[in-house]
N, C-alpha and C positions, 0 to 999 in steps of 0.2 A: 693546585693553589694558584699557579700563574693564569690558568684559564678563567678562574673565578675573578681574578683581578682585572683581566681584560673585559670580561662581561660587565663588571661593576663600572669600569671606566667608560665603556660604550653607553651604558645605561645613564650614567651621570651626564655625559655629553649630550645625549638625546634630550634629557629633561632640561638641561640648561639652555640649549639652543632653541627648544620649543617655547621657552618662556620669553624669548626676545620679541616675539610677535605681540605679546600682551602689552608691552611698553611702547608700541608703535603709536604714532599720532593718528588721530581720526582723519579720514580723508575729507577733502573739501567737498562741499555740496555740489554735486554734478548737476548739469542742466537736465539730463535725461536719467531718471531713476530706474535703472534696470534691475536693482537688487530685489524689488518686489516681484517682478516677473520671473526672475531666476528662482526665487523662493517657491513660487507656484510650481515651476517645473521640477525642482528638487523634491517637493512634497509629493508630487504625482509619481515620480520615478521611485522614490522611497517606498511609497505605498504599493506600487506595482511589484517591486522586489519582495516586499513582505508577503503580499498575497500569493505570489508565485511560489515562494519557499514554503508557505503554509500549505499549498496544494501538494507539494512534494512530501512534506511531513505527514500530512493526513493520509496520503497514499501508502507511505511506509508503515504507518500504524495499522491501517486496514489490512495490508498485506501480511504483516506479522500476526495479526489477530486471526486471519483466515488460516494461516499455516498452523498456528497453535490449536485452533479448533479441529483442524483436520488430523493432527497428530494425536490429540487427546480429547475425544468427543465428550468425555465425562466432565471435563472442566469448562464446559460451554458457558455456564452462568458467570463464573469468575472472569473468564476471558472477555465476555461481552461487557461486563461492568468496567473492566480496565480499558476496553476499546472506547466506550462512550466517554469515560473520564478523560482519556488522552485526547480524543477529538475535541472535547469541550475546552481543554486547556490550550490547544493549538489555535482554535478559532478565537479564543479570548485574546490571544496575542495580536491577531489581526484587527480585532475590534479596538484594542488599545492603540494600535498604530493608526487606525482610521481617526480616532479621537484626537490624537496628537496632530495629524494632518489638518483636521478641521480647526484646531486651535491655532496652528501656524498660518493657515490661509486666511482665517478671519480674525484679525488682531483685535 
């Protein structure tokens, strides 16, 4: 019971302290606007991370499918269908990330 109360208290403090930044004043207009350039860098880094993790996910799916086909050759058709479906879902996530990056970069 005490552990749950500590967790609740820490969660409540986190939520309350993170809300303080929402009430902060807008910064004054700076002479050099670096936020746009940093946004481009952040979009590029975010897309690179998404693409890299997509490659790792696709390799894991392909590896598991090959192992499954090697263990049970009679289930080749079902495993191949699941493989193609899984690869399509993973690649769709990267395409969605790319669209979000394009929306962010081209306002």
